[in-house]
TIPABA-380846 format. One record per residue (C-alpha): residue in one letter; residue number from 1; x, y, z. Coordinates in steps of 0.02 Angstrom, whole numbers. Layout:
<recs>
+------+-----+--------+--------+--------+
| type | seq |     c1 |     c2 |     c3 |
+------+-----+--------+--------+--------+
|    a | NUM |      X |      Y |      Z |
...
+------+-----+--------+--------+--------+
</recs>
This chain:
<recs>
+------+-----+--------+--------+--------+
| type | seq |     c1 |     c2 |     c3 |
+------+-----+--------+--------+--------+
|    m |   1 |   -588 |    414 |    438 |
|    a |   2 |   -466 |    552 |    401 |
|    n |   3 |   -505 |    731 |    356 |
|    w |   4 |   -400 |    805 |    215 |
|    c |   5 |   -265 |    684 |    159 |
|    s |   6 |   -122 |    728 |     41 |
|    i |   7 |    -77 |    599 |    -90 |
|    a |   8 |     72 |    591 |   -207 |
|    i |   9 |     58 |    466 |   -349 |
|    e |  10 |    199 |    404 |   -461 |
|    i |  11 |    163 |    286 |   -605 |
|    t |  12 |    283 |    211 |   -730 |
|    f |  13 |    188 |    149 |   -880 |
|    k |  14 |    246 |     17 |  -1004 |
|    d |  15 |    262 |    155 |  -1133 |
|    e |  16 |    244 |    343 |  -1157 |
|    a |  17 |     69 |    323 |  -1230 |
|    g |  18 |      4 |    262 |  -1062 |
|    a |  19 |     67 |    414 |   -968 |
|    s |  20 |     -3 |    528 |  -1103 |
|    a |  21 |   -173 |    440 |  -1099 |
|    l |  22 |   -190 |    461 |   -911 |
|    n |  23 |   -133 |    642 |   -921 |
|    a |  24 |   -263 |    676 |  -1056 |
|    q |  25 |   -399 |    601 |   -944 |
|    i |  26 |   -344 |    706 |   -795 |
|    e |  27 |   -339 |    864 |   -903 |
|    a |  28 |   -513 |    828 |   -976 |
|    a |  29 |   -585 |    795 |   -802 |
|    t |  30 |   -506 |    957 |   -739 |
|    a |  31 |   -577 |   1058 |   -885 |
|    h |  32 |   -749 |    981 |   -855 |
|    a |  33 |   -739 |   1022 |   -669 |
|    v |  34 |   -689 |   1203 |   -702 |
|    k |  35 |   -825 |   1225 |   -832 |
|    n |  36 |   -957 |   1157 |   -712 |
|    h |  37 |   -889 |   1250 |   -560 |
|    h |  38 |   -838 |   1092 |   -467 |
|    d |  39 |   -690 |   1095 |   -350 |
|    c |  40 |   -637 |    914 |   -377 |
|    i |  41 |   -612 |    779 |   -509 |
|    f |  42 |   -657 |    594 |   -512 |
|    i |  43 |   -506 |    477 |   -493 |
|    g |  44 |   -568 |    304 |   -530 |
|    c |  45 |   -699 |    247 |   -408 |
|    a |  46 |   -877 |    300 |   -378 |
|    n |  47 |   -852 |    403 |   -220 |
|    r |  48 |   -671 |    460 |   -228 |
|    y |  49 |   -628 |    633 |   -288 |
|    l |  50 |   -466 |    730 |   -299 |
|    f |  51 |   -460 |    912 |   -245 |
|    s |  52 |   -328 |   1046 |   -283 |
|    h |  53 |   -212 |    940 |   -387 |
|    s |  54 |    -65 |    954 |   -505 |
|    s |  55 |      9 |    827 |   -625 |
|    s |  56 |    156 |    806 |   -741 |
|    v |  57 |    220 |    682 |   -870 |
|    y |  58 |    400 |    638 |   -911 |
|    a |  59 |    411 |    505 |  -1047 |
|    k |  60 |    335 |    346 |   -969 |
|    d |  61 |    319 |    423 |   -795 |
|    f |  62 |    164 |    510 |   -729 |
|    y |  63 |    157 |    610 |   -567 |
|    l |  64 |      2 |    672 |   -479 |
|    y |  65 |    -13 |    765 |   -315 |
|    g |  66 |   -175 |    815 |   -232 |
|    e |  67 |   -289 |    820 |    -83 |
|    v |  68 |   -427 |    697 |    -46 |
|    k |  69 |   -560 |    697 |     91 |
|    w |  70 |   -532 |    517 |    146 |
|    a |  71 |   -394 |    405 |    208 |
|    f |  72 |   -313 |    307 |     67 |
|    g |  73 |   -348 |    126 |    118 |
|    s |  74 |   -306 |    -37 |     31 |
|    d |  75 |   -479 |    -48 |    -52 |
|    d |  76 |   -452 |    127 |   -122 |
|    f |  77 |   -282 |     74 |   -188 |
|    r |  78 |   -359 |    -80 |   -273 |
|    d |  79 |   -493 |     30 |   -352 |
|    f |  80 |   -360 |    153 |   -410 |
|    i |  81 |   -255 |     12 |   -484 |
|    s |  82 |   -407 |    -51 |   -578 |
|    y |  83 |   -441 |    123 |   -646 |
|    i |  84 |   -260 |    150 |   -702 |
|    r |  85 |   -247 |    -23 |   -778 |
|    s |  86 |   -404 |     11 |   -881 |
|    i |  87 |   -306 |    151 |   -966 |
|    a |  88 |   -138 |     67 |  -1001 |
|    q |  89 |    -12 |    -61 |   -942 |
|    i |  90 |     92 |     -7 |   -794 |
|    q |  91 |    262 |    -63 |   -733 |
|    n |  92 |    259 |     16 |   -560 |
|    l |  93 |    139 |    123 |   -462 |
|    s |  94 |    158 |    204 |   -291 |
|    v |  95 |     42 |    311 |   -187 |
|    e |  96 |    106 |    403 |    -36 |
|    y |  97 |    -23 |    474 |     84 |
|    e |  98 |    -15 |    590 |    234 |
|    e |  99 |   -146 |    658 |    352 |
|    g | 100 |    -63 |    742 |    499 |
|    g | 101 |   -219 |    772 |    604 |
|    c | 102 |   -253 |    585 |    618 |
|    a | 103 |    -67 |    536 |    617 |
|    l | 104 |    -78 |    439 |    453 |
|    f | 105 |     74 |    420 |    340 |
|    g | 106 |    119 |    279 |    223 |
|    r | 107 |    151 |    216 |     49 |
|    y | 108 |     73 |     85 |    -64 |
|    e | 109 |    180 |     12 |   -202 |
|    l | 110 |    127 |   -104 |   -342 |
|    n | 111 |    256 |   -197 |   -446 |
|    a | 112 |    239 |   -275 |   -618 |
|    e | 113 |    202 |   -447 |   -544 |
|    g | 114 |     46 |   -388 |   -453 |
|    s | 115 |    120 |   -380 |   -279 |
|    i | 116 |     69 |   -235 |   -167 |
|    t | 117 |    174 |   -176 |    -22 |
|    h | 118 |     92 |    -60 |    104 |
|    k | 119 |    213 |     21 |    225 |
|    y | 120 |    139 |    135 |    356 |
|    l | 121 |    198 |    229 |    508 |
|    p | 122 |    120 |    173 |    673 |
|    v | 123 |     43 |    313 |    776 |
|    s | 124 |    167 |    277 |    916 |
|    h | 125 |    311 |    332 |    802 |
|    y | 126 |    225 |    478 |    717 |
|    p | 127 |    342 |    630 |    735 |
|    e | 128 |    280 |    789 |    816 |
|    w | 129 |    266 |    940 |    702 |
|    s | 130 |    330 |   1109 |    761 |
|    e | 131 |    372 |   1277 |    685 |
|    e | 132 |    557 |   1235 |    704 |
|    n | 133 |    545 |   1076 |    599 |
|    s | 134 |    412 |   1133 |    475 |
|    e | 135 |    537 |   1150 |    330 |
|    s | 136 |    606 |    974 |    355 |
|    y | 137 |    449 |    887 |    419 |
|    y | 138 |    424 |    782 |    262 |
|    d | 139 |    602 |    716 |    276 |
|    i | 140 |    570 |    679 |    460 |
|    l | 141 |    415 |    580 |    410 |
|    l | 142 |    512 |    481 |    279 |
|    s | 143 |    650 |    441 |    404 |
|    a | 144 |    521 |    383 |    532 |
|    l | 145 |    437 |    275 |    400 |
|    d | 146 |    604 |    197 |    352 |
|    e | 147 |    653 |    166 |    533 |
|    h | 148 |    486 |    119 |    614 |
|    g | 149 |    367 |     80 |    471 |
|    e | 150 |    265 |    -79 |    475 |
|    e | 151 |    237 |   -174 |    314 |
|    e | 152 |     99 |   -282 |    244 |
|    k | 153 |    103 |   -377 |     79 |
|    i | 154 |    -50 |   -399 |    -29 |
|    q | 155 |    -51 |   -510 |   -183 |
|    l | 156 |   -180 |   -469 |   -315 |
|    n | 157 |   -266 |   -620 |   -390 |
|    k | 158 |   -251 |   -651 |   -577 |
|    e | 159 |   -424 |   -579 |   -614 |
|    e | 160 |   -381 |   -416 |   -526 |
|    f | 161 |   -213 |   -400 |   -610 |
|    a | 162 |   -244 |   -472 |   -784 |
|    y | 163 |   -252 |   -352 |   -931 |
|    a | 164 |   -405 |   -364 |  -1039 |
+------+-----+--------+--------+--------+
</recs>
């Protein structure tokens, strides 16, 4: 189990209304959290909360960055997909996660056909962080993921992927 894990989420909805609907839910959850002196918001499953986050919407595209106190596993990604799909139809969704202390870095991607690709960086290829490379460390991680990343494919069944 990881400690603090950074996540960056990019979602392309079928239309602008989907991105706006999710953004409205995130804003409402944030306002509720601030009002009640909570430091996190719920993001789609019973025990998963997002801390110190920011989001933005550009037409059909929605972006969310934040910190979570758990490693973003495939079950979490499925729960998140379910939550997002309950709001609106999506075309593509990706979640990138990074937790340096436990050497975790990877990306989940969902396409419109219900196929998930999980690409992750094995610990043996996790680059060492230093003061000298701190400005370019994210680019170093991306290069390592491209060069040494291992991939797994997950196909959602029709019940998981079907729109109501």
